[in-house]
KOLVEXPA-807292 format. One record per atom (N, C-alpha, C): x, y, z; atom name; residue in one letter. Coordinates in nm, 2 decimals, m for minus. Layout:
N
NODE | X | Y | Z | CA | A
...
# end
This chain:
82
NODE | 0.12 | m0.10 | m0.01 | N | X
NODE | 0.02 | m0.03 | 0.01 | CA | X
NODE | 0.08 | 0.15 | 0.01 | C | X
NODE | 0.09 | 0.18 | m0.06 | N | X
NODE | 0.12 | 0.30 | m0.08 | CA | X
NODE | 0.09 | 0.42 | m0.05 | C | X
NODE | 0.16 | 0.53 | 0.00 | N | X
NODE | 0.13 | 0.69 | 0.14 | CA | X
NODE | 0.18 | 0.79 | 0.01 | C | X
NODE | 0.10 | 0.87 | 0.00 | N | X
NODE | 0.11 | 1.01 | m0.05 | CA | X
NODE | 0.05 | 1.09 | 0.00 | C | X
NODE | 0.15 | 1.26 | 0.02 | N | X
NODE | 0.09 | 1.34 | 0.03 | CA | X
NODE | m0.03 | 1.44 | 0.01 | C | X
NODE | m0.08 | 1.50 | 0.05 | N | X
NODE | m0.24 | 1.56 | m0.01 | CA | X
NODE | m0.16 | 1.61 | m0.16 | C | X
NODE | m0.09 | 1.69 | m0.12 | N | X
NODE | m0.05 | 1.79 | m0.28 | CA | X
NODE | 0.01 | 1.69 | m0.41 | C | X
NODE | 0.09 | 1.60 | m0.32 | N | X
NODE | 0.11 | 1.48 | m0.47 | CA | X
NODE | 0.02 | 1.40 | m0.50 | C | X
NODE | m0.11 | 1.42 | m0.42 | N | X
NODE | m0.22 | 1.32 | m0.48 | CA | X
NODE | m0.27 | 1.41 | m0.58 | C | X
NODE | m0.27 | 1.50 | m0.55 | N | X
NODE | m0.37 | 1.63 | m0.62 | CA | X
NODE | m0.31 | 1.64 | m0.73 | C | X
NODE | m0.15 | 1.62 | m0.80 | N | X
NODE | m0.07 | 1.59 | m0.91 | CA | X
NODE | m0.10 | 1.48 | m0.94 | C | X
NODE | m0.14 | 1.37 | m0.91 | N | X
NODE | m0.09 | 1.23 | m1.01 | CA | X
NODE | m0.25 | 1.14 | m0.98 | C | X
NODE | m0.35 | 1.25 | m0.94 | N | X
NODE | m0.49 | 1.14 | m0.93 | CA | X
NODE | m0.49 | 1.07 | m1.03 | C | X
NODE | m0.45 | 1.08 | m1.14 | N | X
NODE | m0.50 | 0.97 | m1.26 | CA | X
NODE | m0.43 | 0.85 | m1.24 | C | X
NODE | m0.33 | 0.88 | m1.17 | N | X
NODE | m0.17 | 0.73 | m1.14 | CA | X
NODE | m0.27 | 0.66 | m1.03 | C | X
NODE | m0.32 | 0.77 | m0.93 | N | X
NODE | m0.36 | 0.69 | m0.86 | CA | X
NODE | m0.50 | 0.63 | m0.83 | C | X
NODE | m0.54 | 0.69 | m0.94 | N | X
NODE | m0.71 | 0.59 | m0.97 | CA | X
NODE | m0.70 | 0.47 | m0.99 | C | X
NODE | m0.59 | 0.49 | m1.14 | N | X
NODE | m0.55 | 0.40 | m1.23 | CA | X
NODE | m0.52 | 0.29 | m1.13 | C | X
NODE | m0.39 | 0.28 | m1.03 | N | X
NODE | m0.39 | 0.20 | m0.92 | CA | X
NODE | m0.46 | 0.10 | m0.85 | C | X
NODE | m0.58 | 0.21 | m0.77 | N | X
NODE | m0.69 | 0.18 | m0.71 | CA | X
NODE | m0.75 | 0.11 | m0.82 | C | X
NODE | m0.82 | 0.12 | m0.92 | N | X
NODE | m0.86 | 0.01 | m1.04 | CA | X
NODE | m0.79 | m0.12 | m1.08 | C | X
NODE | m0.61 | m0.12 | m1.02 | N | X
NODE | m0.57 | m0.22 | m1.05 | CA | X
NODE | m0.57 | m0.34 | m0.91 | C | X
NODE | m0.68 | m0.25 | m0.79 | N | X
NODE | m0.65 | m0.33 | m0.69 | CA | X
NODE | m0.56 | m0.32 | m0.60 | C | X
NODE | m0.51 | m0.15 | m0.60 | N | X
NODE | m0.42 | m0.11 | m0.54 | CA | X
NODE | m0.42 | m0.01 | m0.44 | C | X
NODE | m0.45 | m0.02 | m0.27 | N | X
NODE | m0.51 | 0.12 | m0.19 | CA | X
NODE | m0.41 | 0.25 | m0.17 | C | X
NODE | m0.44 | 0.34 | m0.18 | N | X
NODE | m0.37 | 0.46 | m0.17 | CA | X
NODE | m0.39 | 0.52 | m0.03 | C | X
NODE | m0.32 | 0.54 | 0.07 | N | X
NODE | m0.33 | 0.64 | 0.18 | CA | X
NODE | m0.29 | 0.78 | 0.14 | C | X
NODE | m0.33 | 0.89 | 0.14 | N | X
NODE | m0.32 | 1.01 | 0.15 | CA | X
NODE | m0.32 | 1.06 | 0.30 | C | X
NODE | m0.21 | 1.10 | 0.26 | N | X
NODE | m0.16 | 1.20 | 0.42 | CA | X
NODE | m0.18 | 1.35 | 0.44 | C | X
NODE | m0.21 | 1.41 | 0.49 | N | X
NODE | m0.23 | 1.57 | 0.50 | CA | X
NODE | m0.14 | 1.61 | 0.66 | C | X
NODE | m0.06 | 1.73 | 0.64 | N | X
NODE | 0.03 | 1.78 | 0.71 | CA | X
NODE | 0.03 | 1.64 | 0.83 | C | X
NODE | 0.11 | 1.55 | 0.76 | N | X
NODE | 0.20 | 1.41 | 0.85 | CA | X
NODE | 0.11 | 1.32 | 0.91 | C | X
NODE | m0.04 | 1.40 | 0.89 | N | X
NODE | m0.14 | 1.24 | 0.90 | CA | X
NODE | m0.22 | 1.19 | 0.83 | C | X
NODE | m0.23 | 1.07 | 0.84 | N | X
NODE | m0.34 | 1.01 | 0.78 | CA | X
NODE | m0.47 | 1.07 | 0.78 | C | X
NODE | m0.55 | 1.12 | 0.64 | N | X
NODE | m0.59 | 1.14 | 0.61 | CA | X
NODE | m0.72 | 1.07 | 0.51 | C | X
NODE | m0.70 | 1.02 | 0.44 | N | X
NODE | m0.78 | 0.92 | 0.34 | CA | X
NODE | m0.73 | 0.83 | 0.28 | C | X
NODE | m0.81 | 0.72 | 0.23 | N | X
NODE | m0.73 | 0.63 | 0.18 | CA | X
NODE | m0.84 | 0.62 | 0.05 | C | X
NODE | m0.76 | 0.57 | m0.07 | N | X
NODE | m0.79 | 0.57 | m0.22 | CA | X
NODE | m0.85 | 0.38 | m0.25 | C | X
NODE | m0.99 | 0.34 | m0.22 | N | X
NODE | m0.91 | 0.24 | m0.24 | CA | X
NODE | m1.00 | 0.14 | m0.37 | C | X
NODE | m1.00 | 0.05 | m0.42 | N | X
NODE | m1.08 | 0.00 | m0.53 | CA | X
NODE | m1.25 | m0.01 | m0.49 | C | X
NODE | m1.32 | 0.04 | m0.57 | N | X
NODE | m1.49 | 0.02 | m0.55 | CA | X
NODE | m1.51 | m0.10 | m0.50 | C | X
NODE | m1.47 | m0.18 | m0.56 | N | X
NODE | m1.55 | m0.34 | m0.48 | CA | X
NODE | m1.53 | m0.31 | m0.36 | C | X
NODE | m1.40 | m0.27 | m0.30 | N | X
NODE | m1.36 | m0.29 | m0.17 | CA | X
NODE | m1.45 | m0.13 | m0.06 | C | X
NODE | m1.45 | m0.06 | m0.15 | N | X
NODE | m1.56 | 0.05 | m0.07 | CA | X
NODE | m1.68 | 0.02 | m0.07 | C | X
NODE | m1.69 | m0.01 | m0.17 | N | X
NODE | m1.90 | m0.09 | m0.17 | CA | X
NODE | m1.92 | m0.17 | m0.06 | C | X
NODE | m1.77 | m0.30 | 0.00 | N | X
NODE | m1.82 | m0.36 | 0.11 | CA | X
NODE | m1.83 | m0.32 | 0.24 | C | X
NODE | m1.75 | m0.14 | 0.21 | N | X
NODE | m1.72 | m0.12 | 0.34 | CA | X
NODE | m1.87 | m0.05 | 0.32 | C | X
NODE | m1.90 | 0.03 | 0.24 | N | X
NODE | m2.04 | 0.11 | 0.26 | CA | X
NODE | m2.14 | 0.09 | 0.10 | C | X
NODE | m2.21 | m0.02 | 0.18 | N | X
NODE | m2.28 | m0.09 | 0.06 | CA | X
NODE | m2.43 | 0.03 | 0.02 | C | X
NODE | m2.43 | 0.07 | 0.13 | N | X
NODE | m2.59 | 0.21 | 0.05 | CA | X
NODE | m2.49 | 0.34 | m0.05 | C | X
NODE | m2.36 | 0.37 | m0.03 | N | X
NODE | m2.35 | 0.48 | m0.11 | CA | X
NODE | m2.33 | 0.42 | m0.29 | C | X
NODE | m2.41 | 0.54 | m0.33 | N | X
NODE | m2.45 | 0.55 | m0.47 | CA | X
NODE | m2.59 | 0.49 | m0.53 | C | X
NODE | m2.61 | 0.44 | m0.38 | N | X
NODE | m2.84 | 0.40 | m0.43 | CA | X
NODE | m2.92 | 0.56 | m0.41 | C | X
NODE | m3.00 | 0.49 | m0.48 | N | X
NODE | m3.12 | 0.59 | m0.54 | CA | X
NODE | m3.22 | 0.58 | m0.35 | C | X
NODE | m3.28 | 0.67 | m0.36 | N | X
NODE | m3.35 | 0.74 | m0.24 | CA | X
NODE | m3.42 | 0.58 | m0.21 | C | X
NODE | m3.51 | 0.57 | m0.35 | N | X
NODE | m3.61 | 0.48 | m0.38 | CA | X
NODE | m3.52 | 0.31 | m0.32 | C | X
NODE | m3.44 | 0.29 | m0.34 | N | X
NODE | m3.32 | 0.21 | m0.36 | CA | X
NODE | m3.37 | 0.20 | m0.18 | C | X
NODE | m3.34 | 0.34 | m0.13 | N | X
NODE | m3.30 | 0.27 | 0.03 | CA | X
NODE | m3.48 | 0.21 | 0.07 | C | X
NODE | m3.57 | 0.31 | 0.03 | N | X
NODE | m3.70 | 0.24 | 0.09 | CA | X
NODE | m3.73 | 0.08 | 0.07 | C | X
NODE | m3.69 | 0.05 | m0.03 | N | X
NODE | m3.71 | m0.08 | m0.12 | CA | X
NODE | m3.68 | m0.14 | m0.01 | C | X
NODE | m3.53 | m0.08 | 0.05 | N | X
NODE | m3.44 | m0.23 | 0.13 | CA | X
NODE | m3.53 | m0.20 | 0.25 | C | X
NODE | m3.59 | m0.12 | 0.32 | N | X
NODE | m3.64 | m0.11 | 0.40 | CA | X
NODE | m3.67 | m0.29 | 0.47 | C | X
NODE | m3.61 | m0.35 | 0.60 | N | X
NODE | m3.64 | m0.46 | 0.61 | CA | X
NODE | m3.81 | m0.48 | 0.66 | C | X
NODE | m3.80 | m0.37 | 0.72 | N | X
NODE | m3.95 | m0.41 | 0.78 | CA | X
NODE | m4.07 | m0.41 | 0.73 | C | X
NODE | m4.05 | m0.37 | 0.61 | N | X
NODE | m4.12 | m0.35 | 0.49 | CA | X
NODE | m4.24 | m0.26 | 0.56 | C | X
NODE | m4.36 | m0.21 | 0.46 | N | X
NODE | m4.44 | m0.14 | 0.51 | CA | X
NODE | m4.57 | m0.17 | 0.52 | C | X
NODE | m4.64 | m0.13 | 0.60 | N | X
NODE | m4.79 | m0.17 | 0.58 | CA | X
NODE | m4.85 | m0.10 | 0.60 | C | X
NODE | m4.97 | m0.10 | 0.52 | N | X
NODE | m5.09 | 0.00 | 0.52 | CA | X
NODE | m5.20 | 0.00 | 0.56 | C | X
NODE | m5.27 | 0.01 | 0.71 | N | X
NODE | m5.45 | 0.01 | 0.68 | CA | X
NODE | m5.51 | 0.02 | 0.53 | C | X
NODE | m5.62 | m0.08 | 0.53 | N | X
NODE | m5.68 | 0.01 | 0.36 | CA | X
NODE | m5.78 | 0.12 | 0.38 | C | X
NODE | m5.77 | 0.15 | 0.49 | N | X
NODE | m5.84 | 0.35 | 0.51 | CA | X
NODE | m5.73 | 0.38 | 0.50 | C | X
NODE | m5.66 | 0.39 | 0.54 | N | X
NODE | m5.53 | 0.45 | 0.52 | CA | X
NODE | m5.48 | 0.44 | 0.35 | C | X
NODE | m5.47 | 0.35 | 0.27 | N | X
NODE | m5.46 | 0.38 | 0.17 | CA | X
NODE | m5.58 | 0.44 | 0.07 | C | X
NODE | m5.68 | 0.44 | 0.06 | N | X
NODE | m5.79 | 0.52 | 0.09 | CA | X
NODE | m5.80 | 0.63 | 0.06 | C | X
NODE | m5.72 | 0.65 | 0.15 | N | X
NODE | m5.75 | 0.81 | 0.26 | CA | X
NODE | m5.60 | 0.87 | 0.14 | C | X
NODE | m5.50 | 0.78 | 0.09 | N | X
NODE | m5.38 | 0.84 | 0.02 | CA | X
NODE | m5.50 | 0.93 | m0.15 | C | X
NODE | m5.53 | 0.80 | m0.16 | N | X
NODE | m5.56 | 0.85 | m0.29 | CA | X
NODE | m5.73 | 0.96 | m0.29 | C | X
NODE | m5.76 | 0.95 | m0.19 | N | X
NODE | m5.85 | 1.08 | m0.18 | CA | X
NODE | m5.83 | 1.19 | m0.17 | C | X
NODE | m5.79 | 1.29 | m0.35 | N | X
NODE | m5.80 | 1.38 | m0.32 | CA | X
NODE | m5.83 | 1.49 | m0.48 | C | X
NODE | m5.92 | 1.58 | m0.46 | N | X
NODE | m5.95 | 1.64 | m0.45 | CA | X
NODE | m5.88 | 1.82 | m0.59 | C | X
NODE | m5.84 | 1.78 | m0.69 | N | X
NODE | m5.81 | 1.85 | m0.73 | CA | X
NODE | m5.84 | 1.96 | m0.81 | C | X
NODE | m6.02 | 1.97 | m0.75 | N | X
NODE | m6.11 | 2.10 | m0.83 | CA | X
NODE | m6.08 | 2.23 | m0.78 | C | X
# end
């Protein structure tokens, strides 16, 4: 795993992205401290599976489901547009 300073990462971002695509993570430091890590997308999705999903996808993934009583459904449809 490579480590680069932030200013160097800015100058060579394309190279770092290519390395990530090849499966090589890179640690980015700022003022001598580790600040971020550039990882392959597959690894990032393992850590943050919800990243990039739409709001609808989040709603559909709700594990408890959504149960409406029949009167609630009727009330939702009872709209007067006049």
